[in-house]
N, CA, C and O atoms as a Maestro MAE file, in Angstrom:
{
 s_m_m2io_version
 :::
 2.0.0
}

f_m_ct {
 s_m_title
 :::
 protein
 m_atom[240] {
  # First column is atom index #
  i_m_mmod_type
  r_m_x_coord
  r_m_y_coord
  r_m_z_coord
  i_m_residue_number
  s_m_chain_name
  s_m_pdb_residue_name
  s_m_pdb_atom_name
  i_m_atomic_number
  :::
  1 25 24.401 245.153 37.260 1 A "ALA " " N  " 7
  2 3 22.746 245.742 36.981 1 A "ALA " " CA " 6
  3 2 21.934 245.740 38.096 1 A "ALA " " C  " 6
  4 15 21.481 246.763 38.609 1 A "ALA " " O  " 8
  5 25 21.675 244.238 38.613 2 A "LYS " " N  " 7
  6 3 20.811 244.530 39.835 2 A "LYS " " CA " 6
  7 2 21.131 244.816 40.935 2 A "LYS " " C  " 6
  8 15 20.197 244.676 41.724 2 A "LYS " " O  " 8
  9 25 22.240 245.237 41.471 3 A "PHE " " N  " 7
  10 3 22.921 245.530 42.546 3 A "PHE " " CA " 6
  11 2 23.012 247.293 41.856 3 A "PHE " " C  " 6
  12 15 22.860 247.895 42.919 3 A "PHE " " O  " 8
  13 25 23.098 247.942 41.231 4 A "GLY " " N  " 7
  14 3 22.870 249.270 40.925 4 A "GLY " " CA " 6
  15 2 21.701 249.585 41.532 4 A "GLY " " C  " 6
  16 15 21.558 250.421 42.425 4 A "GLY " " O  " 8
  17 25 20.267 248.422 40.682 5 A "LEU " " N  " 7
  18 3 18.817 249.076 40.896 5 A "LEU " " CA " 6
  19 2 19.020 249.040 42.403 5 A "LEU " " C  " 6
  20 15 19.062 250.177 42.874 5 A "LEU " " O  " 8
  21 25 19.169 247.987 43.367 6 A "ALA " " N  " 7
  22 3 19.202 248.115 45.027 6 A "ALA " " CA " 6
  23 2 19.438 249.041 46.079 6 A "ALA " " C  " 6
  24 15 19.011 249.320 47.199 6 A "ALA " " O  " 8
  25 25 20.673 249.559 44.894 7 A "LEU " " N  " 7
  26 3 21.298 250.903 45.385 7 A "LEU " " CA " 6
  27 2 20.348 251.737 45.135 7 A "LEU " " C  " 6
  28 15 19.750 252.124 46.139 7 A "LEU " " O  " 8
  29 25 19.833 252.346 43.664 8 A "LEU " " N  " 7
  30 3 19.486 253.804 43.594 8 A "LEU " " CA " 6
  31 2 17.795 253.559 44.833 8 A "LEU " " C  " 6
  32 15 17.525 254.504 45.573 8 A "LEU " " O  " 8
  33 25 16.829 252.205 44.873 9 A "SER " " N  " 7
  34 3 15.878 252.099 45.289 9 A "SER " " CA " 6
  35 2 16.052 253.102 46.697 9 A "SER " " C  " 6
  36 15 15.295 253.969 47.135 9 A "SER " " O  " 8
  37 25 17.521 252.546 47.259 10 A "THR " " N  " 7
  38 3 17.949 252.499 48.159 10 A "THR " " CA " 6
  39 2 17.581 254.938 48.451 10 A "THR " " C  " 6
  40 15 16.985 255.788 49.112 10 A "THR " " O  " 8
  41 25 18.485 254.713 47.385 11 A "ALA " " N  " 7
  42 3 18.762 256.212 47.624 11 A "ALA " " CA " 6
  43 2 17.075 257.351 47.802 11 A "ALA " " C  " 6
  44 15 16.749 258.367 48.416 11 A "ALA " " O  " 8
  45 25 16.255 256.100 46.576 12 A "ILE " " N  " 7
  46 3 15.091 256.908 46.736 12 A "ILE " " CA " 6
  47 2 13.963 257.117 47.985 12 A "ILE " " C  " 6
  48 15 13.210 258.010 48.376 12 A "ILE " " O  " 8
  49 25 14.362 255.570 48.409 13 A "GLN " " N  " 7
  50 3 13.824 256.024 49.477 13 A "GLN " " CA " 6
  51 2 14.122 256.452 50.764 13 A "GLN " " C  " 6
  52 15 13.266 256.651 51.626 13 A "GLN " " O  " 8
  53 25 16.134 256.700 51.014 14 A "LEU " " N  " 7
  54 3 16.265 257.816 51.927 14 A "LEU " " CA " 6
  55 2 16.028 258.889 51.595 14 A "LEU " " C  " 6
  56 15 16.265 259.802 52.386 14 A "LEU " " O  " 8
  57 25 15.539 259.135 50.454 15 A "SER " " N  " 7
  58 3 15.110 261.309 49.937 15 A "SER " " CA " 6
  59 2 13.566 261.162 50.085 15 A "SER " " C  " 6
  60 15 12.858 262.103 50.443 15 A "SER " " O  " 8
  61 25 13.142 260.059 49.820 16 A "SER " " N  " 7
  62 3 11.410 260.437 50.230 16 A "SER " " CA " 6
  63 2 11.205 260.657 51.893 16 A "SER " " C  " 6
  64 15 10.370 261.381 52.435 16 A "SER " " O  " 8
  65 25 12.306 259.739 52.581 17 A "PHE " " N  " 7
  66 3 12.360 259.770 54.306 17 A "PHE " " CA " 6
  67 2 12.660 261.053 54.463 17 A "PHE " " C  " 6
  68 15 12.218 261.666 55.434 17 A "PHE " " O  " 8
  69 25 13.443 261.639 53.549 18 A "VAL " " N  " 7
  70 3 14.089 262.938 54.119 18 A "VAL " " CA " 6
  71 2 12.822 264.089 53.918 18 A "VAL " " C  " 6
  72 15 12.523 264.774 54.896 18 A "VAL " " O  " 8
  73 25 12.341 264.213 53.066 19 A "LEU " " N  " 7
  74 3 11.353 264.213 52.472 19 A "LEU " " CA " 6
  75 2 9.941 264.439 52.982 19 A "LEU " " C  " 6
  76 15 9.065 265.211 52.592 19 A "LEU " " O  " 8
  77 25 9.962 263.709 53.785 20 A "VAL " " N  " 7
  78 3 8.148 263.648 54.967 20 A "VAL " " CA " 6
  79 2 8.991 264.068 56.307 20 A "VAL " " C  " 6
  80 15 8.259 264.663 57.098 20 A "VAL " " O  " 8
  81 25 10.396 263.908 56.792 21 A "TYR " " N  " 7
  82 3 10.857 264.603 57.800 21 A "TYR " " CA " 6
  83 2 10.460 266.373 57.342 21 A "TYR " " C  " 6
  84 15 9.630 267.082 57.912 21 A "TYR " " O  " 8
  85 25 11.138 266.673 56.427 22 A "LEU " " N  " 7
  86 3 11.412 267.972 56.181 22 A "LEU " " CA " 6
  87 2 9.789 268.528 56.289 22 A "LEU " " C  " 6
  88 15 9.218 269.477 56.827 22 A "LEU " " O  " 8
  89 25 9.460 267.524 55.570 23 A "ASN " " N  " 7
  90 3 7.328 268.327 55.678 23 A "ASN " " CA " 6
  91 2 6.761 268.579 57.440 23 A "ASN " " C  " 6
  92 15 6.082 269.494 57.905 23 A "ASN " " O  " 8
  93 25 7.375 267.334 58.131 24 A "ALA " " N  " 7
  94 3 6.484 267.277 59.221 24 A "ALA " " CA " 6
  95 2 7.252 268.651 60.167 24 A "ALA " " C  " 6
  96 15 6.695 269.229 61.101 24 A "ALA " " O  " 8
  97 25 8.359 268.896 59.745 25 A "ASP " " N  " 7
  98 3 8.984 269.924 60.450 25 A "ASP " " CA " 6
  99 2 7.904 271.522 59.882 25 A "ASP " " C  " 6
  100 15 7.602 272.423 60.665 25 A "ASP " " O  " 8
  101 25 7.666 271.505 58.993 26 A "LYS " " N  " 7
  102 3 6.571 272.321 58.150 26 A "LYS " " CA " 6
  103 2 5.340 272.772 59.312 26 A "LYS " " C  " 6
  104 15 5.076 273.767 59.987 26 A "LYS " " O  " 8
  105 25 4.898 271.694 59.142 27 A "LEU " " N  " 7
  106 3 3.275 271.422 60.267 27 A "LEU " " CA " 6
  107 2 3.794 271.436 60.930 27 A "LEU " " C  " 6
  108 15 3.309 272.549 61.138 27 A "LEU " " O  " 8
  109 25 4.672 271.280 61.921 28 A "ARG " " N  " 7
  110 3 4.771 271.474 63.709 28 A "ARG " " CA " 6
  111 2 3.600 271.845 63.774 28 A "ARG " " C  " 6
  112 15 2.815 270.898 63.808 28 A "ARG " " O  " 8
  113 25 2.844 273.473 63.825 29 A "PRO " " N  " 7
  114 3 2.420 274.126 64.379 29 A "PRO " " CA " 6
  115 2 1.072 272.988 65.603 29 A "PRO " " C  " 6
  116 15 0.819 272.933 66.806 29 A "PRO " " O  " 8
  117 25 0.524 272.210 64.182 30 A "PRO " " N  " 7
  118 3 -0.466 271.161 64.686 30 A "PRO " " CA " 6
  119 2 -0.213 270.183 65.724 30 A "PRO " " C  " 6
  120 15 0.792 269.671 65.229 30 A "PRO " " O  " 8
  121 25 -0.390 269.589 66.749 31 A "PRO " " N  " 7
  122 3 -0.845 269.004 67.576 31 A "PRO " " CA " 6
  123 2 0.688 267.702 66.698 31 A "PRO " " C  " 6
  124 15 0.968 267.619 65.502 31 A "PRO " " O  " 8
  125 25 1.199 267.083 67.645 32 A "PRO " " N  " 7
  126 3 2.108 265.986 66.825 32 A "PRO " " CA " 6
  127 2 1.417 264.529 66.730 32 A "PRO " " C  " 6
  128 15 1.844 263.468 66.275 32 A "PRO " " O  " 8
  129 25 0.555 264.776 67.152 33 A "ARG " " N  " 7
  130 3 0.199 263.156 66.744 33 A "ARG " " CA " 6
  131 2 -0.783 263.082 65.339 33 A "ARG " " C  " 6
  132 15 -1.140 262.107 64.677 33 A "ARG " " O  " 8
  133 25 -1.094 264.719 65.161 34 A "LYS " " N  " 7
  134 3 -1.387 264.343 63.521 34 A "LYS " " CA " 6
  135 2 -0.308 264.492 63.000 34 A "LYS " " C  " 6
  136 15 -0.240 263.613 62.141 34 A "LYS " " O  " 8
  137 25 0.571 265.063 62.995 35 A "ILE " " N  " 7
  138 3 1.898 265.145 62.200 35 A "ILE " " CA " 6
  139 2 2.595 263.681 61.801 35 A "ILE " " C  " 6
  140 15 3.085 263.326 60.729 35 A "ILE " " O  " 8
  141 25 2.416 262.747 63.449 36 A "SER " " N  " 7
  142 3 2.925 261.428 62.139 36 A "SER " " CA " 6
  143 2 1.916 260.423 61.884 36 A "SER " " C  " 6
  144 15 2.001 259.330 61.324 36 A "SER " " O  " 8
  145 25 0.743 261.153 62.526 37 A "GLU " " N  " 7
  146 3 -0.182 260.237 61.245 37 A "GLU " " CA " 6
  147 2 -0.170 260.336 60.263 37 A "GLU " " C  " 6
  148 15 0.099 259.298 59.659 37 A "GLU " " O  " 8
  149 25 -0.417 261.480 59.487 38 A "GLU " " N  " 7
  150 3 0.393 262.195 58.252 38 A "GLU " " CA " 6
  151 2 1.692 262.262 57.359 38 A "GLU " " C  " 6
  152 15 1.854 262.578 56.181 38 A "GLU " " O  " 8
  153 25 2.624 261.817 58.428 39 A "ALA " " N  " 7
  154 3 3.863 261.279 58.091 39 A "ALA " " CA " 6
  155 2 3.735 259.686 58.063 39 A "ALA " " C  " 6
  156 15 4.213 259.097 57.093 39 A "ALA " " O  " 8
  157 25 3.006 258.837 59.258 40 A "GLN " " N  " 7
  158 3 3.130 257.502 57.957 40 A "GLN " " CA " 6
  159 2 2.231 257.076 57.214 40 A "GLN " " C  " 6
  160 15 2.301 255.884 56.913 40 A "GLN " " O  " 8
  161 25 1.203 257.812 56.724 41 A "ALA " " N  " 7
  162 3 0.258 257.561 55.589 41 A "ALA " " CA " 6
  163 2 0.470 257.812 54.584 41 A "ALA " " C  " 6
  164 15 -0.093 257.729 53.493 41 A "ALA " " O  " 8
  165 25 1.896 258.357 55.200 42 A "GLU " " N  " 7
  166 3 2.496 259.198 53.438 42 A "GLU " " CA " 6
  167 2 3.734 258.123 53.215 42 A "GLU " " C  " 6
  168 15 3.994 257.613 52.125 42 A "GLU " " O  " 8
  169 25 4.504 257.855 54.541 43 A "MET " " N  " 7
  170 3 5.019 256.619 54.514 43 A "MET " " CA " 6
  171 2 4.650 255.275 53.925 43 A "MET " " C  " 6
  172 15 5.164 254.752 52.936 43 A "MET " " O  " 8
  173 25 3.751 254.835 54.629 44 A "GLU " " N  " 7
  174 3 2.344 253.887 54.148 44 A "GLU " " CA " 6
  175 2 2.752 253.829 52.576 44 A "GLU " " C  " 6
  176 15 3.589 253.027 52.161 44 A "GLU " " O  " 8
  177 25 2.098 254.734 51.769 45 A "GLU " " N  " 7
  178 3 2.165 255.018 49.941 45 A "GLU " " CA " 6
  179 2 3.367 255.172 50.090 45 A "GLU " " C  " 6
  180 15 3.508 254.562 51.149 45 A "GLU " " O  " 8
  181 25 4.501 255.585 49.788 46 A "TYR " " N  " 7
  182 3 6.679 255.080 49.827 46 A "TYR " " CA " 6
  183 2 6.012 253.809 49.514 46 A "TYR " " C  " 6
  184 15 5.344 253.489 48.531 46 A "TYR " " O  " 8
  185 25 6.448 252.949 50.907 47 A "ALA " " N  " 7
  186 3 6.642 251.434 51.354 47 A "ALA " " CA " 6
  187 2 5.827 251.025 49.835 47 A "ALA " " C  " 6
  188 15 6.644 250.885 48.925 47 A "ALA " " O  " 8
  189 25 4.094 250.771 49.329 48 A "SER " " N  " 7
  190 3 3.849 250.226 48.765 48 A "SER " " CA " 6
  191 2 4.658 250.284 47.039 48 A "SER " " C  " 6
  192 15 4.842 249.439 46.163 48 A "SER " " O  " 8
  193 25 4.969 251.735 47.181 49 A "LEU " " N  " 7
  194 3 5.963 252.250 45.737 49 A "LEU " " CA " 6
  195 2 6.819 251.508 45.544 49 A "LEU " " C  " 6
  196 15 6.696 250.825 44.527 49 A "LEU " " O  " 8
  197 25 7.890 251.321 46.284 50 A "PHE " " N  " 7
  198 3 8.999 250.950 46.656 50 A "PHE " " CA " 6
  199 2 9.068 249.332 47.120 50 A "PHE " " C  " 6
  200 15 10.145 248.751 47.251 50 A "PHE " " O  " 8
  201 25 8.034 248.823 47.303 51 A "GLU " " N  " 7
  202 3 8.264 247.412 47.624 51 A "GLU " " CA " 6
  203 2 8.940 246.383 46.954 51 A "GLU " " C  " 6
  204 15 8.954 245.426 47.729 51 A "GLU " " O  " 8
  205 25 9.467 246.114 45.983 52 A "ASN " " N  " 7
  206 3 9.655 245.249 44.752 52 A "ASN " " CA " 6
  207 2 11.191 246.137 45.179 52 A "ASN " " C  " 6
  208 15 12.062 245.311 45.450 52 A "ASN " " O  " 8
  209 25 11.799 247.882 45.318 53 A "GLY " " N  " 7
  210 3 12.515 247.712 45.844 53 A "GLY " " CA " 6
  211 2 13.469 247.260 47.050 53 A "GLY " " C  " 6
  212 15 14.638 246.966 46.799 53 A "GLY " " O  " 8
  213 25 12.938 247.199 48.450 54 A "THR " " N  " 7
  214 3 12.610 246.875 49.168 54 A "THR " " CA " 6
  215 2 13.045 245.149 48.819 54 A "THR " " C  " 6
  216 15 13.865 244.373 49.310 54 A "THR " " O  " 8
  217 25 12.402 245.087 48.124 55 A "MET " " N  " 7
  218 3 12.560 243.240 48.623 55 A "MET " " CA " 6
  219 2 13.662 242.983 47.528 55 A "MET " " C  " 6
  220 15 14.352 242.209 48.191 55 A "MET " " O  " 8
  221 25 14.227 243.070 46.487 56 A "ALA " " N  " 7
  222 3 15.545 243.296 45.770 56 A "ALA " " CA " 6
  223 2 16.944 243.489 46.832 56 A "ALA " " C  " 6
  224 15 17.915 242.743 46.964 56 A "ALA " " O  " 8
  225 25 16.626 244.765 47.497 57 A "ILE " " N  " 7
  226 3 18.173 244.575 48.998 57 A "ILE " " CA " 6
  227 2 17.597 243.377 49.637 57 A "ILE " " C  " 6
  228 15 18.224 242.333 49.461 57 A "ILE " " O  " 8
  229 25 16.564 243.334 50.316 58 A "ASN " " N  " 7
  230 3 16.458 242.499 51.278 58 A "ASN " " CA " 6
  231 2 16.693 241.276 50.860 58 A "ASN " " C  " 6
  232 15 16.435 240.486 51.768 58 A "ASN " " O  " 8
  233 25 17.278 240.448 49.354 59 A "LYS " " N  " 7
  234 3 18.074 238.883 48.610 59 A "LYS " " CA " 6
  235 2 19.400 239.113 48.888 59 A "LYS " " C  " 6
  236 15 20.020 238.050 48.881 59 A "LYS " " O  " 8
  237 25 20.464 240.590 49.262 60 A "PHE " " N  " 7
  238 3 21.515 240.614 49.430 60 A "PHE " " CA " 6
  239 2 21.638 240.014 50.519 60 A "PHE " " C  " 6
  240 15 22.754 239.860 51.016 60 A "PHE " " O  " 8
  :::
 }
 m_bond[239] {
  # First column is bond index #
  i_m_from
  i_m_to
  i_m_order
  :::
  1 1 2 1
  2 2 3 1
  3 3 4 2
  4 3 5 1
  5 5 6 1
  6 6 7 1
  7 7 8 2
  8 7 9 1
  9 9 10 1
  10 10 11 1
  11 11 12 2
  12 11 13 1
  13 13 14 1
  14 14 15 1
  15 15 16 2
  16 15 17 1
  17 17 18 1
  18 18 19 1
  19 19 20 2
  20 19 21 1
  21 21 22 1
  22 22 23 1
  23 23 24 2
  24 23 25 1
  25 25 26 1
  26 26 27 1
  27 27 28 2
  28 27 29 1
  29 29 30 1
  30 30 31 1
  31 31 32 2
  32 31 33 1
  33 33 34 1
  34 34 35 1
  35 35 36 2
  36 35 37 1
  37 37 38 1
  38 38 39 1
  39 39 40 2
  40 39 41 1
  41 41 42 1
  42 42 43 1
  43 43 44 2
  44 43 45 1
  45 45 46 1
  46 46 47 1
  47 47 48 2
  48 47 49 1
  49 49 50 1
  50 50 51 1
  51 51 52 2
  52 51 53 1
  53 53 54 1
  54 54 55 1
  55 55 56 2
  56 55 57 1
  57 57 58 1
  58 58 59 1
  59 59 60 2
  60 59 61 1
  61 61 62 1
  62 62 63 1
  63 63 64 2
  64 63 65 1
  65 65 66 1
  66 66 67 1
  67 67 68 2
  68 67 69 1
  69 69 70 1
  70 70 71 1
  71 71 72 2
  72 71 73 1
  73 73 74 1
  74 74 75 1
  75 75 76 2
  76 75 77 1
  77 77 78 1
  78 78 79 1
  79 79 80 2
  80 79 81 1
  81 81 82 1
  82 82 83 1
  83 83 84 2
  84 83 85 1
  85 85 86 1
  86 86 87 1
  87 87 88 2
  88 87 89 1
  89 89 90 1
  90 90 91 1
  91 91 92 2
  92 91 93 1
  93 93 94 1
  94 94 95 1
  95 95 96 2
  96 95 97 1
  97 97 98 1
  98 98 99 1
  99 99 100 2
  100 99 101 1
  101 101 102 1
  102 102 103 1
  103 103 104 2
  104 103 105 1
  105 105 106 1
  106 106 107 1
  107 107 108 2
  108 107 109 1
  109 109 110 1
  110 110 111 1
  111 111 112 2
  112 111 113 1
  113 113 114 1
  114 114 115 1
  115 115 116 2
  116 115 117 1
  117 117 118 1
  118 118 119 1
  119 119 120 2
  120 119 121 1
  121 121 122 1
  122 122 123 1
  123 123 124 2
  124 123 125 1
  125 125 126 1
  126 126 127 1
  127 127 128 2
  128 127 129 1
  129 129 130 1
  130 130 131 1
  131 131 132 2
  132 131 133 1
  133 133 134 1
  134 134 135 1
  135 135 136 2
  136 135 137 1
  137 137 138 1
  138 138 139 1
  139 139 140 2
  140 139 141 1
  141 141 142 1
  142 142 143 1
  143 143 144 2
  144 143 145 1
  145 145 146 1
  146 146 147 1
  147 147 148 2
  148 147 149 1
  149 149 150 1
  150 150 151 1
  151 151 152 2
  152 151 153 1
  153 153 154 1
  154 154 155 1
  155 155 156 2
  156 155 157 1
  157 157 158 1
  158 158 159 1
  159 159 160 2
  160 159 161 1
  161 161 162 1
  162 162 163 1
  163 163 164 2
  164 163 165 1
  165 165 166 1
  166 166 167 1
  167 167 168 2
  168 167 169 1
  169 169 170 1
  170 170 171 1
  171 171 172 2
  172 171 173 1
  173 173 174 1
  174 174 175 1
  175 175 176 2
  176 175 177 1
  177 177 178 1
  178 178 179 1
  179 179 180 2
  180 179 181 1
  181 181 182 1
  182 182 183 1
  183 183 184 2
  184 183 185 1
  185 185 186 1
  186 186 187 1
  187 187 188 2
  188 187 189 1
  189 189 190 1
  190 190 191 1
  191 191 192 2
  192 191 193 1
  193 193 194 1
  194 194 195 1
  195 195 196 2
  196 195 197 1
  197 197 198 1
  198 198 199 1
  199 199 200 2
  200 199 201 1
  201 201 202 1
  202 202 203 1
  203 203 204 2
  204 203 205 1
  205 205 206 1
  206 206 207 1
  207 207 208 2
  208 207 209 1
  209 209 210 1
  210 210 211 1
  211 211 212 2
  212 211 213 1
  213 213 214 1
  214 214 215 1
  215 215 216 2
  216 215 217 1
  217 217 218 1
  218 218 219 1
  219 219 220 2
  220 219 221 1
  221 221 222 1
  222 222 223 1
  223 223 224 2
  224 223 225 1
  225 225 226 1
  226 226 227 1
  227 227 228 2
  228 227 229 1
  229 229 230 1
  230 230 231 1
  231 231 232 2
  232 231 233 1
  233 233 234 1
  234 234 235 1
  235 235 236 2
  236 235 237 1
  237 237 238 1
  238 238 239 1
  239 239 240 2
  :::
 }
}
C-alpha cells in the first residue's frame, strides 16, 4: 500500500510539473525571467504540498 501511495504522489508531481510547463508556454510573450520566477513559485507551492510524498519515495 505504501509503495502504491508513493507511485501516486510521483504521478501527481509529474502532472503538476507538466501543467507548470504548459502554463509557461501560454505566458511566453512576457520576459522569460518573469515566467521562470512564476513557475518556480508555483513549483515551490507544489513541493510543499507533496513534501510527504517525496519523503516516502526517498525511503525506497
